[in-house]
N, C-alpha and C positions, 0 to 999 in steps of 0.2 A: 511465730513470735519468739522461738527459742533463741536465747542469747540477747534479746532486746528488752528494753524497759517498756512496759505497757503504758500508754498515755492515759491521762485522766479521763479523756473522752471515751477511749476504748474500755476502760474499767467501768465507767458509768453505763455504757451500752451493754456490757456483760451482765451488770446487775439487773438489767431489764429482761434477761432470759430466765427460763425455768432453772437451768443449771446454776446460774449465778445467784439466784435467790435461795437455792438450797444450801449453799455454802458461801456466803458473801465475804467472809473475813479475809481471804487472800486478796480479794479485789479492793478491800479497804486499805490493805497494806500497799497495794500497787499505787493507789492514790496518794497515800502518806509519803511515798518516796519522792513526791514532788513538793511537799511542804504541808504546813498546817492549814493554810487557806489557799486553795488552788483555783485559778481561773480556768474555765473550760471553753468559754467563748465570750464575746463581748456582752457584759451585763449578766454573766452567769458565773457563780463560784460554788465550789464544794469545800466544806469545812470538816476536817477530820481530827484536828488536834484538840486535846482537852481544854487547854487555856483559851483557845480561839472559840470553841463551841460555848464554853461557859460565858465568855465575854459577849458573844453574839446573843445568847439567850437573855442576857440582862440589859442589853443595849436598847434604850427607848426609841432610838431612830430606826431600829429594825422591827418591822411589823409582821404579824401573822397574816396568812392569806385570808382575805375577807371578800365581801361582795364586790368591792371596787377592783381588787386585783383579779378576781375571777372574770370581771368584765373584760379585762385585757387578754387573758389567756384562754378563756372559755366563754365567749359571749352568750351562748345559748344555755348557760347553767341554770337559769330560772325555770327551764322546761323540765328539769329533773328534780322530783320531790326529794330524793335522797340527798342531793347536794344542798337544796334549799333548807332542809331540816337541820343539817349541821351548821350551815352558814348563819343560821338564826341563833346560834348558841355562843356561849363564852369561848368555846374552843376556837372559833373563827372570828373573833371580835377584837377590835383594837380600842384604845382609849377614845372617848370616855365610856363607851358602851361596855367594854370588858369589865371594868371595875364594878359597874352597876350590876351586871349579870352575875358576876362572881359573888358579890355580897349577898344576893338573894339566896344562893344555895349554900354559902359557906357555913352557916350555923349548924348544918347537919354533920359537919366534919370537924368540929372543935375537939380538942383533946378529951374533954370529959365525955362528949357524946361517943367518940370512938372507943374510949375505955369501957363505956357501958355495953358495948357490943361484944366484949370478951367472952362472957358466959354464953351468949347466943351463938357465937361462932363455934365454941367448943361443943355445944349441944348438936348443932347442925353437922359438924365434922364427924362426931361419933355416930350419928344416925346414918350418914352416908357410908361410913366405913362398914357398918353392920350390913347395909344393903349390898356393898361389894362382896362381903364375906358370903352372903347368900348366893349371889350370882356366880361366884367362883368356887363354891363348895365342892363341886365334882371335878375340880381341876381344869375347868374351862377357862380360857383367857377372858379377862375383863379389861375393857378399855378404860385406862386410868383417866383419860381426858373427859370423855362423855359421861362417865359414871361418878367422877369425883372432882377433878380439877376444874371442870366447867360448872358442875352443879353447885359447888359450894359458893363461889362468888356471886352467881346469879341469885341464889337463895338469900345471901346476905343483903345485896342491894335491893332485892325485891322486898325484903322485910323493912328496910328503911323507907323505901318509896311507898310501900303499901300495895304491892301487886300480889294477887292471890297465889298461893302455892301451886294450885292446879295448873296455872298458866306458865310456870317457870321454864319448863322445857321448850315450850313454844317461843317464849321470849328469847331464849338462848339461840334458837335457830334463826329467828327473825333478826336479832341483833348481829349475828355473824354475816347474814346476807346484806344488811344495811351498811355494815362497816366497810364494805368495798369502796363506798364513796369517800372514805377518808384516805384512801391510797393515792389520791391525786389523779385518778382516771378521768379522762375527758372523752373517752370513746362511748357514744350512746349505747352501743351494743353491750359493753361491759357494765353499764349502769342500769340496764333494763331490769335485771333481777333485784338490784338494790332499790330501785324506784317502786317496784311492786311490793316489796317488803315494807318500805316506808309508808306506802299508802295503807297497808293493813295495820301497821302500828299506829298511824295517826287516827284511824277509825277506832281502834281499841282505846287509845288515850282519851279521845273525845267522850266515849261512853263511860270510862272510868272517872273522868273529871266530873261528868254530870252526876254520877252516883255520889261522889264525895261532896259535891255541893249540896245535895239533898240529905246526905247522912255523913257529916264530917267524922274523920277518924284521926287518931294520933299518929300521923305519918306525913312524909314529905310531900306527897301529892296534894293532900288537903291544904298544907301550908302554902305550896306554890299557887294553888288555885285561889287561895285567899289573897295573896299578894296581887295576882293579876286582877281579880275582881274589885279589890279596894283601891288599887293604884296602878292602872294599866300603863301609866307612863314609866313605871319601874319594870314592868314585865308584860310585853305585848303577847297576843295569842300565839304568834309564831315562835316567839322567844320562850314561852311556856312549854310548848311541845318540844322545841329544840333542846331545852334544858333537860327535860325528862329523857329524851333520847340519848343525850351525851352521858348523863349519869348512869343510864342502863348499860350502854355499850362500853364506856370507859371504865365503869365499875365492875365489869364482868370479864371481858375478853383478855385484857392485859394481866389481870390477876390469875386467870386460868393458865395463861402461858407461864407466868412466874412459878406457879406450883408445879406445872409439868416439867419445866426445866430443873427445878429443885429436886424433884424425884429422880429424874434421869441422872443428875450429877451425884446424888447419894448412892444410886445403884452402881455407878462407875467407880465410886470411891468408898469402899466398905468401911474404912476407918472413920470417915465423916458420918456415915449412916449410924455407926455404933455410938458416936458422940451425940448425935441428935437424939437417939433413944435415951441416953443416960444423963446428959447434961442440959438442964433446962435453958441455961443462958447461952449455950452454943448456937442456938437458932438465930440469935440477933446478928452475929457476924456472918453466919452462913447465908442468911437472906441478903445481906448487903453485897456479899461476893457474887451471889447469883445475879443480882441487879447489875453489877459491874461486868461480869464475864459473859452472861447470856441474857441480856435484857429483852423484855417483850417489845419495847418500842425502839426501833433502830434509827428512824429518820424523822426529822421535822424540817420545816423550811421557814425562811424569813424574807421579807422584801425591804429594801432600803428606802426609807422615806426621804432621805437627804444624803448628800455626800458624807462619807465617814472613812475613818482609818481603822482597820481591824488588824491589830498586831503588825502594823507596818505595811499592810496591803491596802491600797486605795480602793474603796468600794463606791462607785458612782451611784447617785440617786436613781431609783428604778431598777437596780440590780436584784436578782433573785439569788439567795444562798440556800444550798442544800446542806443541812447540818446532820452529819452522820453520828448520832450519839453513841452507837455501838462501837464505832471506831475510836471516838474520844475516850470511851471507857477502857480501851486497850492501848492507850497512848504510852509508848515506852518512856517518854519523857516525864510521865506522871507516875507510872507503876513499874517497878522492876519485874522482869519476866511476865509481861502482861498476858501472855497466852496460856498461863498456868492458872488453874482454878485453885485458889488458896484462901480458905476462910480464916486462916490465921494471920492474915495481913494486919498491919497496925491499923486498928479501927479509926484512929484519929486522922489517918491519911486516906481512907477509902471514902470517896465522895462521888459515887456514880451519878451521871447526868441522866439517868434513865427516866426520871420523873420531870425532867426539864429543870429550869432555874428561872429566877426573876418573877415577873408579874404573872407569867403563865405556869408557874410551878403547879404540878397536879394536885388538885384539892384532895383527891382520894388516896394520896400516897400513904398516910399513916394507916388507913384502913387496909390497904393492900398488903403492907408490911405485916400488920397484925394477923391477917388471915394466913399468910404464908408461914409465919412463926408458930402459929397454932397447928396448922394442917400438916406440915411435913413431919414433925416429931410424932404426932399421933398416928399418922399413916404408917410410919416405920415401926412404932411400938405395936400397933395392932397386927401388922403383918411382918414379923421378923424375918420370914423367908420370902419376902416379895422378890420376884424375879421378872426379868424382861422375857416376854413370850415371843415377840417379834420386834425388830427395830422400829422405833417411833418414826412417824412420817410427818414432815413439815408441811404446813399449808403453803400453797404457791402464792405467797404474799411477801412484801418486803417491808413496808412501813411498820406494820405490827406483825412480828414474826413469832410463830410458835407451832406446837404440834397439832396436827389434825387428828391423829390417832396415836395411842401408846398402849399396846396390848401387854398386860402383865398377868402373872399367876399369883394368887393370894393365899397359898396354903398357910394355915396357922402354924 
């Protein structure tokens, strides 16, 4: 391919390889060379421009993948519990069901409720940092992901949902296995592990819901159970467990990757690490630039419910659009020098699409931002000589992309 321009189809095919998923950004630029909205074959488009992705996310005629669209691309999807679980949630629902399901859970993420979590997050962060200090006291490497970046968000969302602390590590492992179903796999072999994990989680949820019905608590699980029991037309049984699953997985994995990327970038840019330690307000812009430069969610998709025009490109009804949010966040038409990590960018101009936009904008975005803004400065202050022990390793996934491991030393 030397001296030739890679076609959009070739670039997409490369993103399906292990090598492509490890460093997808050059492939995004190969697609961008063909435009903001690029047809790949009849009825299929890939969208990489910021304005085009933003418009597509807000366009009511573009729908998320739901049971009806799965019937077309994956007719046997109902035989996989992992796919069924997510398809019963707001994540894979369109109007009118989406608004109904979102409203049921939205009260937990109002600004006052998120602000009330500030002290809880600080306490959880400090406790985990002390645990890391103990694990690394003899100079042994500590995995920043498994011991901190993953433990904190799962602890926070577990606190909100009402999951016992003793089960949190198990939740994290189960949620990681189940989340494979959100990568769009239709290979039964790839989904087998996700199905097994979903079956375990469903059994756990059933037992927990039974306990909360007998002994209500001040948590989200109790409130969701009450909604289902008192008004099942608002929240069916499958929607109840699907909502719990989405809140757990979306509330943990993406935030874990956000914190992991933020720590890596701080260690690569010592001046920014110093400012995070010394300037409380610097974390706000720093976290927004992480979300732009190295977002946890790289890709989402939409289906055209009717013919439409997307920035001058005709999109026929029934078309599928792959929206590469990570490419949109590095659009040179939106951001000068987009491949440079710069927390000093004009804050009024930095509007990453990492949490989506429009009706499906992520409910948990304020909570994820708050966790990262608290966790990263406290991590760097607690361990001023934090260093990379071995290069971090990315998971072999594309839709939600982040570190599998990140060994560090934590000498005080």
